[in-house]
C-alpha positions in Angstrom: 230.7 26.3 210.3 233.7 24.2 209.3 237.4 24.6 209.5 240.5 22.9 208.1 243.7 22.9 210.2 247.1 21.1 210.1 248.6 18.9 212.9 251.8 17.0 213.2 252.2 13.2 213.4 255.2 10.9 213.3 254.6 10.4 209.6 254.6 14.1 208.9 252.1 16.9 208.5 248.4 15.9 208.3 245.1 17.9 208.0 242.0 17.8 210.1 238.5 18.9 209.1 236.2 20.1 211.9 232.5 20.4 211.0 229.0 20.2 212.4 226.6 17.3 211.7 223.0 17.9 210.8 222.1 17.5 214.5 224.5 20.5 215.2 227.0 18.4 217.2 230.6 18.9 216.4 233.0 16.3 215.1 236.1 16.0 213.0 237.7 13.9 210.3 241.5 13.6 210.3 244.3 11.9 208.4 244.3 13.9 205.1 247.8 14.2 203.7 247.0 17.4 201.8 244.9 20.4 202.4 243.3 19.9 199.0 242.1 16.4 199.9 240.6 17.8 203.1 238.8 20.6 201.2 237.4 18.2 198.7 236.1 15.9 201.4 234.5 18.8 203.3 232.8 19.9 200.0 231.2 16.5 199.6 229.9 16.6 203.2 228.4 20.0 202.7 226.7 19.0 199.5 225.3 15.8 201.2 224.1 17.8 204.1 222.3 20.3 201.8 220.6 17.4 200.0 219.6 15.6 203.1 221.9 12.7 202.3 224.5 13.1 205.0 225.9 9.9 206.5 227.6 10.1 209.9 230.8 8.0 209.6 230.4 7.0 213.2 227.2 5.2 212.5 228.9 3.0 209.9 231.0 1.5 212.7 228.0 -0.3 214.1 228.3 -4.1 214.0 225.8 -6.1 211.9 224.7 -8.0 215.0 223.6 -4.8 216.7 221.0 -4.2 213.9 219.9 -7.8 213.4 217.5 -8.1 216.4 215.6 -5.0 215.3 215.4 -6.3 211.8 214.2 -9.7 212.9 211.6 -8.0 215.1 210.0 -6.4 212.0 209.6 -9.9 210.5 207.7 -11.3 213.5 204.5 -10.2 211.8 205.0 -13.0 209.3 203.5 -16.4 209.8 205.6 -18.6 212.1 206.4 -20.9 209.2 207.9 -17.9 207.4 209.7 -16.3 210.3 211.4 -19.4 211.6 213.6 -20.0 208.5 214.7 -16.4 208.6 215.7 -16.6 212.3 217.5 -19.9 211.6 219.4 -18.4 208.6 220.6 -15.6 210.8 221.7 -17.8 213.6 223.3 -20.5 211.5 224.8 -18.7 208.5 224.8 -14.9 208.8 225.7 -14.2 212.5 228.8 -16.5 212.6 230.4 -14.7 209.6 229.0 -11.1 209.7 227.7 -10.5 213.3 231.0 -9.0 214.5 231.7 -7.0 211.2 231.2 -3.2 211.0 228.7 -2.1 208.4 231.2 0.1 206.6 233.7 -2.8 206.4 231.5 -5.0 204.4 232.6 -5.3 200.7 231.0 -6.7 197.6 233.8 -9.2 197.1 233.5 -10.5 200.7 229.8 -11.0 200.3 230.3 -12.8 197.0 232.9 -15.1 198.4 230.6 -15.9 201.4 227.7 -16.8 199.0 230.0 -18.9 196.9 231.4 -20.7 199.9 228.0 -21.6 201.2 227.2 -23.2 197.8 230.5 -25.0 197.8 229.7 -26.4 201.2 226.7 -28.1 199.7 224.0 -25.8 200.9 220.9 -25.8 198.7 220.1 -22.7 196.6 217.1 -22.0 198.8 219.3 -21.9 202.0 221.9 -19.7 200.3 219.4 -17.3 198.9 217.6 -17.0 202.2 220.8 -16.4 204.2 221.8 -13.7 201.6 218.4 -12.2 201.9 218.8 -11.8 205.7 222.1 -10.0 205.3 220.8 -7.9 202.5 217.7 -7.0 204.5 219.8 -5.7 207.4 222.1 -3.7 205.1 219.2 -2.2 203.3 217.8 -1.0 206.6 221.2 0.5 207.5 221.2 2.4 204.2 217.7 3.8 204.8 218.9 4.9 208.2 221.8 6.7 206.6 224.4 4.6 208.3 226.1 3.7 205.0 225.7 4.9 201.5 226.7 2.0 199.2 225.0 -1.4 199.1 227.8 -4.1 199.1 225.2 -6.7 198.2 224.2 -5.1 194.9 225.1 -7.3 192.0 226.0 -10.4 194.0 225.6 -13.6 191.9 223.3 -16.1 193.6 222.8 -19.8 192.8 219.9 -20.6 190.6 217.0 -22.6 192.1 216.3 -25.8 190.2 212.7 -26.9 190.4 212.2 -30.4 191.8 210.3 -32.7 189.5 206.7 -33.1 190.5 205.1 -36.6 191.0 201.6 -37.2 189.6 199.6 -40.3 190.5 196.9 -42.0 188.5 193.5 -42.8 189.9 194.7 -46.4 190.3 197.8 -45.4 192.2 195.8 -43.1 194.5 193.5 -46.0 195.3 196.5 -48.3 196.0 198.1 -45.7 198.3 194.8 -45.0 200.2 194.3 -48.8 200.6 197.8 -49.1 202.1 197.3 -46.1 204.4 194.8 -47.9 206.8 193.0 -45.5 209.0 194.5 -42.6 207.1 192.9 -43.7 203.8 190.3 -41.0 203.8 192.8 -38.3 204.4 194.9 -39.5 201.5 191.9 -39.4 199.2 191.0 -35.9 200.4 194.5 -34.7 199.6 194.6 -36.3 196.2 191.1 -35.2 195.1 190.8 -31.7 196.6 194.3 -30.4 196.3 194.3 -29.1 199.9 197.6 -28.4 201.5 198.6 -30.6 204.4 198.1 -27.9 206.9 194.6 -27.0 205.5 193.5 -30.7 205.5 194.5 -31.4 209.1 192.8 -28.2 210.3 189.4 -29.2 208.8 186.6 -29.4 211.3 183.1 -30.9 211.0 181.6 -27.4 210.6 183.8 -26.9 207.5 181.9 -29.6 205.6 178.9 -28.5 203.5 177.4 -31.7 202.4 174.5 -30.0 200.5 176.8 -28.1 198.3 179.5 -30.7 198.1 182.2 -28.4 199.5 184.7 -28.0 202.3 185.3 -24.5 203.5 189.0 -23.7 204.0 189.4 -21.0 206.6 192.5 -22.0 208.5 195.8 -24.0 208.3 197.7 -25.8 211.0 201.4 -25.3 210.2 204.2 -27.3 211.9 207.2 -25.3 212.9 209.8 -27.5 214.6 207.7 -29.6 216.9 205.0 -27.0 217.5 201.9 -26.6 215.4 200.6 -23.0 214.8 197.1 -22.4 213.6 196.5 -19.4 211.3 195.2 -18.3 208.0 195.6 -20.3 204.7 198.8 -19.5 202.7 197.1 -16.9 200.5 195.2 -15.4 203.5 191.9 -16.1 201.5 189.2 -18.4 202.6 187.8 -20.6 199.8 185.3 -23.3 199.0 186.8 -26.5 197.6 184.6 -29.0 195.6 184.5 -32.6 196.9 183.8 -35.6 194.5 180.5 -37.3 195.4 182.1 -40.6 196.3 184.4 -38.8 198.8 181.6 -36.6 200.1 179.6 -39.7 201.1 182.5 -41.0 203.3 183.1 -37.6 204.8 179.4 -37.2 205.6 179.4 -40.6 207.3 182.4 -39.6 209.4 180.9 -36.3 210.4 177.8 -38.0 212.0 179.9 -39.1 215.0 181.7 -35.8 215.5 180.9 -32.5 217.3 180.7 -29.3 215.2 184.2 -28.2 216.2 185.8 -31.6 216.1 188.7 -32.2 213.7 188.0 -34.5 210.8 191.5 -35.9 210.8 192.9 -35.7 214.3 196.1 -37.3 215.6 196.3 -40.1 218.1 195.9 -37.7 221.0 192.9 -35.9 219.4 195.1 -32.9 218.6 196.4 -31.8 215.2 198.1 -34.6 213.2 201.8 -34.1 212.6 203.2 -34.1 209.1 204.5 -37.6 208.2 208.3 -37.8 207.6 209.6 -39.0 204.3 213.4 -38.9 204.9 215.6 -41.9 204.8 215.9 -42.0 208.5 212.3 -41.4 209.3 209.6 -43.9 209.7 206.0 -42.9 209.2 202.6 -44.3 208.2 202.9 -42.5 204.9 206.3 -43.8 203.9 205.1 -47.3 204.9 202.0 -46.9 202.7 204.1 -45.8 199.7 206.2 -49.0 200.1 203.2 -51.3 200.4 201.5 -49.6 197.4 204.6 -50.2 195.3 205.2 -46.4 194.7 208.4 -44.5 194.5 209.2 -42.0 197.3 207.2 -38.8 197.1 206.1 -36.1 199.5 202.7 -35.5 200.9 202.6 -32.3 198.8 202.8 -34.4 195.7 199.2 -35.4 196.4 198.3 -31.8 195.9 200.1 -31.9 192.5 198.2 -35.1 191.8 194.9 -33.3 192.5 195.8 -30.7 189.9 196.8 -33.3 187.4 193.6 -35.3 187.8 191.4 -32.2 187.6 193.1 -31.0 184.4 192.9 -34.4 182.8 189.2 -34.5 183.6 188.7 -31.3 181.6 188.6 -28.7 184.4 189.5 -25.2 183.1 192.5 -23.3 184.6 190.3 -20.8 186.5 188.5 -23.6 188.3 191.7 -25.4 189.2 193.1 -22.1 190.5 190.2 -21.6 192.8 190.3 -25.2 194.0 194.1 -24.9 194.8 193.8 -21.5 196.3 196.4 -19.9 194.0 196.6 -16.1 193.9 195.9 -16.0 190.2 195.4 -18.3 187.2 198.8 -17.4 185.9 200.4 -19.0 189.0 198.5 -22.2 188.2 199.6 -22.1 184.6 203.2 -21.4 185.6 203.2 -24.2 188.2 201.6 -26.8 186.1 202.6 -25.8 182.6 203.8 -29.4 182.0 200.2 -30.6 182.3 199.0 -28.5 179.4 201.3 -29.9 176.7 198.4 -31.7 175.1 196.5 -28.4 175.0 199.3 -27.1 172.6 198.4 -29.9 170.2 194.8 -28.9 170.5 195.6 -25.3 169.7 197.5 -26.4 166.6 194.7 -28.7 165.4 192.1 -26.0 166.0 194.1 -23.4 164.1 194.6 -25.8 161.2 190.9 -26.5 161.0 190.0 -22.8 161.1 192.6 -21.9 158.5 191.4 -24.6 156.1 187.8 -23.5 156.6 188.8 -20.0 155.7 190.7 -21.2 152.6 194.1 -20.2 153.7 195.6 -23.6 152.8 193.9 -23.3 149.3 195.5 -19.9 148.7 198.9 -21.4 149.5 198.2 -24.3 147.1 197.1 -21.9 144.4 200.2 -19.8 144.9 202.4 -22.9 144.4 200.6 -23.9 141.2 201.0 -20.3 139.8 204.7 -20.3 140.5 205.1 -23.7 138.7 203.2 -22.4 135.7 205.4 -19.3 135.5 208.6 -21.4 135.6 210.2 -21.8 132.1 209.9 -25.2 130.6 213.1 -27.2 130.6 215.0 -27.0 127.3 
């Protein structure tokens, strides 16, 4: 049951709608200047109730911060390396601006201005997109819980990510870097010739080395989050066997003779997991020092993974083999990531098609057609 009744205010006569919510509790909506406006609003409520789309206006008064904790809790199932950036984005960029704001007060223009301001402050596209994703995730949950009906984040223009240029080393440059890395030389060679991610390489144990097959078995990754290292599944959650060149296999086999089955192949100074070397301007590390001594431009450890892909492709490895070596989800990911390494293949395709067309006489037909047209052309007067 619902009713519409007038009441008096200092500003004049107003109308109030009394109605029952789907849970049968009574409430009202007041402030309508005409009875017609009140009737129309009540009609929309009744239709929404019948369609199961009723939204209690009181729920829209909830602050964004009141929903954030529950939303972040649903993300704790992610790997620590994936969860930590989300929590940091909420704490540093979303909560200070939106934590105290009611859900129903959020507007499209306000969200767009916030995104633009973050970009103007020099935040990278990755940081801006992640912060926006946290806010949008909370709002999406609110919509599904029937707290609000309209998504104020829909259509917001986000900055475009620009892919950083990848660095590829030659065999000679890899050798120079390994030589300059001292006791980390073998680790550098493993990274540059197997394509293992840093976390996968430092998590290798003696039992992961299969000298007979010339493989290392990747079953775990040690990921550094802040100053803590978490051990979990590889990035794609799939275990894989990675081929090891014979010259490298010999050195790994020699190393393994002095280790226990569960000993790390590349431990840190304390025997625990090796921390990722820093490459920033203010950081000093064995890796940065090795790059300088080898006469190489600054590059990340991850660029050694790119180098492995480059060396494998230049050696004639097919895309599917490179995909399996790198642990990509599909060959299309490998092609998309390293499309620049296949430019010479485009030339090969053109040459192959040219050879096949000539063998089939396609070029001859075109030549004959040209001659025929010339013969049919009237002689000059």
